[in-house]
N, C-alpha and C positions, 0 to 999 in steps of 0.2 A: 504494500500500500504506500502511495506517495502523495504528498501534498505540495502545492506550489509554494515556493519560498525563493525569492530572488537572491537571497544570501546563502543559498544551499551549498553544501560542500561539493556537489557534483559539477558545479559551474554551468548546469543546464536548467537552472530555475526550479530544481526539485530537491526536497529533503525527505528522506525515507522516514516514515513513522516507526517508532521503536517502543516496545513495551517489554518490561522485564518483571520477574517475580521469583521468589524462592521456589525450589523444586517441590517442596512439600511444607504445608503449614498445619500444625496440630495444636488445638487449644481446648482446655477444659479442666475441670476439677481433678486433681491428683494425676495430671498428665505425666509428671516426673516418674511415677511408678511404671509407666509404659515405655520409658526411654529406651531400654535395651531391646524391647520387642520392635519398636519403630526403627531403630538403627539397623537391626538384623534384617528386617523386611526390606530396607533400602540398600542392603549390601554394604553398609558402613561399619565395618568391623574395627578391631583395634590393631595396635594400641591406640587408645584415645587419650589425647592430652586435654585435660579440663583446666581452663583458665578461669580462676575464681578467687575471690578474696577469702581470707581466713574466716570471716563471718559467714559467707555463703557456704563454705565447706562445712562449717559447724551446723548450718541449717539443713543441708541437703546430703551430707556425706553418707549417712546411713542408707538413704534411699538410693543413692548412686550405687552403693555396694551391692544392695539387693537386686536392683533392676539390671545393672550391667553384669553382675555375677550370674544371674539366672540365664542371661543370653550368652554367657561365655566370652564376654568382651573385656579384655584387660584395659586398665586405664591408670593414669597418673595425674596428680593434681599439681598445677603450677600456680603459686599465689600471686594474685594481681595486686599491685601496689596502690591503685587509686586514681591514676591519671593515664589517659591514653597518650603517652609521649613516645618519642623514638626510642628512648632508653628502655621503656617497658616492652615495646615491640621486640627490640633486640633480645631482651632476656627471654621472652616467650619463644622466639625462634630457636635460641640455644637449647631451651628445655625440650622443645618438640624434636629436635635432632638427637638429643641425648637419649630419649626413650624410643626413638624410631617410630614416632607417631604416624598414623595414616589418616587420622581425623583430628581436628582441633575443635573442641567444644567450649564455647564461652557461656558462663553462667553468672548472672548478676544484673547490674544496671547497664546503661548504654555505653559507658566508657570501657567496661570490661569486655562487652561484646565487640566494640570497635577494635579493641586490642586483639581479641582472638581472631577476628576476621583478617586483620593485618598479618598476623602470624601464619594463618592458613594460606593466605595468598603468597606470602614470601617463600613458603616451603612447598607450594603447589599441592596442598592437601585439601581434603573435604572440610567444609565449614558447617558447624552446627551452632545455632544460637538458642539458648534457654534463658530468656529474660525472667528475672524474679520480680521485676517492676514493669508496670505499663507506663513508663515515664518518658518514652520517646518513640519515634518511628524508626530508630536505628536497626532493630533486629532483622528486618527483611531486606535491607539495602545491600548494594554492591559497592559501598564506600565506607570509609572511616574518617572521622574528624579527629585530627591529631592536634594536640596542644603542647605548648611549652610546659616544662615542669611547674611553672608558677601559675598555670591555668589560662594563660593567654593563648588565643587561637593561633595555630601555626599554619596548617594546610589541610586540604582534603587528599585522601588517597583513594583512587578509583580502581576497581577490580574488574576482570573480564566476565565474571558471573556472580549471581546472587548466592546466598547460602543454600546448601543442599537441604537443610531442615531448620525450621523454626518451630520450637515447641514451647508453649506457654501454659504454665500451671496456674489456673485462676485461684486455686486454694491459697497458693503462696502470695499472689498479687493482692488478694483480699486481706491478708494479714500484714501487709507492708504499710508504712506510714502513709496517710492519705495525701500528703504533700506531693509524693511522687506521681500518684495517679493524676493529680491536678496539673502537674508540670507536663505530663503526657498530653493532657487536653490542650494546653497552650501550644505545644508543638503541632498537634493535629489540627488545631483551629486555623492555622495559617495555610493548611494544605490546599483547600479549595481556592482561596483568594490568590495564592501565588500561581497555582496551575491556571486559573482563569487569565491572569495577566500574561503568562507565557503564551497561552493559546491566542489571545487577542493580539499580542505583539508579533505572533508568528516567529517566536524565538525558539531555540532548541531547548529540550528538556535536559535532565542530568545525564542522559545517554547520548547527547548531541544529536538527537533525532527530533522529528515532529511528534506532537502529542496525539495519541489515539483517542477515539471516542470513549473507549473503555476507561482509560486513565482519567479523563475528565469526569465521567460519570461516577467513578469510585471516589474521586476527590470531593465531589458534591455530596455523595452519600455519607462521607466522613463528617462533613459539617452538619448535615441534617441529623445524624446520629448523636453528635455532641449536644446539640440543642435539645433533642428529645430525651436522651438518657443520662446526660452528664450529672445533673443534680442527684438523681436517684442512685446512680452508680457511686457517687461520692458518699452518700448516706450508707450504702451497703458496706463500703470499705471502713467507714467509721464504726460500723457495727461488726466488722470482721466477718462479713457474710458474703457468700457467692449467690448472686441473684441473676435472673435473665438480663436485667438492665446492666449489671456489671459485665456480664459476658459480652454483650453487644458493644459496650463502651471500650472494653479491652481490645476487641477486634478493631474498633475504629482507631484507637491510639496506635495500635501495632501494625495491623495488616492494611487497613484502608489508607491510613496516612502514609505508611511505607511505600505502598504502590503508587499512591497519588503524588507524593512529592518527587519520587525518582522518575517516574514515567510522565508526570505532569510538568514538573519544573519548579524552580525557586525564583524568588524576586527580592524585593526590598526587605521583607520581614526577617529573613535569615541573614541578610547582610548587616542589618542593624544589630542582630544578636552578636555577630562577629565583632562589630564595632564596640559593643558594650563590654566585651571581654577585656578591652584595653583600660577600662575604669576599675581601679582597685575596689571601689565600693560595691561592685556587682559580683565579685568573685564567689560570694556565698550563695548566689542565686543559681537555680537549676536552669538547664538549657531551655526548657519550654517556657519558663517564667520570662526569660528575656525575649524569646520569640514572640510571646503574646503582646508585649509592648511594641516590638518591631512591627507587628501587623497593624497596630493603630497608626504608626508612622507611615506605613505603606498606604493605608487608606486615605490619609491626609494628602500625601504627596501625589497620589493618583487623582485626587479630586473626586472621590467617590461620594455618593449621596450621604447626607448626614444621618438618615435613618439607618443605613448600613453600619456606620461607625457606632451609633448609639446601641444597636443590637449587640455588637461585639463587646462593647464596654459593659453592658448589663450582664451579659453571660460571664465575663471575666469576674465581675464582682460577686455574682451568685456562687461561683465555685472557689473564689479566692485567688484569682490571677492578678498580676499587676496591671494598673491602668495609668499610673502617673509616675513622674520622676521620683517623687517621694517614696512610692512603693518599691522603687529600685535602689533606694538608698542614696539618691542623687538630688534630694530636695535642696540641699545647700551645697552647691558646687560651683566651681569657677568656669568661665567660658572656655578656657583651654581644654578642660576635660571633655566637654560636650563637642568641641571642635575636633578633638582627637577621635571620638566615637564616630563622628560623621566622616572624617577622612578615611578611617579604616573601613567603613561601610561601603565606600565607593572605590576602594583599591582596585587596581587592574585585575580582571578575572572574577571579581565579585558578582554575585547573582543580581545585585541591584541593576546591573546593566542589561538585564532581561526585560526591563520596562520598554514600552514603545516610544520613549523619548529619552534624551540625554539626562542622566542623573548626576548631579553635581554635589559637592560638599555643602554648598549654600542651601540647596533644595532639601537635603536630608537634615541639616541643622535646623532649618525653619520647620520642617516636618516634626522633628522631635519636640520643639517648643510648642508648636500648635497642637500636637496630639495631647501633650500634657495639659494644656489649657482647656481644650475641648472636653477631655475626659473629666476634668474637675467640674465642668459645667453641666454634666449629665446628671 
């Protein structure tokens, strides 16, 4: 399938539409107990290197031993240090080679999974993601976000294929702190708006292809599911309960957002997130919390209808996502800090340049100020 695009790579006015997804997605209560069965059915034997923190191993170690042992799959655990940095990736690669791994399994939050995918790609091994949080759309993607050891955004790493398996245990997600689920909503919230921008601008998605109808529809379904099930899912997690609303919301945060952002594309919202990582005051914030504010900036810079902006602000407040600079810890800050955020957001190669118009430092800086003021007026 091809669509017209005068900036297409073929030089013939065409850009091929490209859609990608993990080979298999499994979700449900106690899914971890079925890990060995699923791996065996997919022909993903061992040795398996599990990249996980000490805390996650304490939580899931006994289940891994039972599930993988029953399937006759040997494994070893490599402890993740907390940041998806080049040093962490290098350590994981050394561990995979030391045990002769054929599969790399990441378990934990988004940064642990980003690290495990980077290790698998560097070693040419099968990649499995087992998120313990529904905190981002990272698990399904063929990329990793790499940071400096101090938490500052460094670069994206892109891989030739998506994970072989994504397995989400909603019993574990339901018992995680509610803030992580809310952060996942913030990340997923931007999916439809960024994909819409890329489609309208006829710019490439994250795969450097045109966006399929499927990706656009999934991105829109992601947003609709958030509005419909977000508050009820949050209530379920606060009650440490698995409900149908939570199952749908976890799917939106993880699968729908993952497919929608990668095959749909990114725009200003994620660029502003990257810019915010330059501000020390935001380092304690989660990825989706910064993306949520970045989306408000995007809606302002794009000149979208006020009703649309207000709907997003009200949703953010309902579930506890940031809407103002004060929420980001930037209520009292100097102009140099905000200018640095805007400059990083429009750095060469940033997704802000997927907009249908030139995006400048001044435009993003004004958008940050205006989004803050408008949100406070809602």
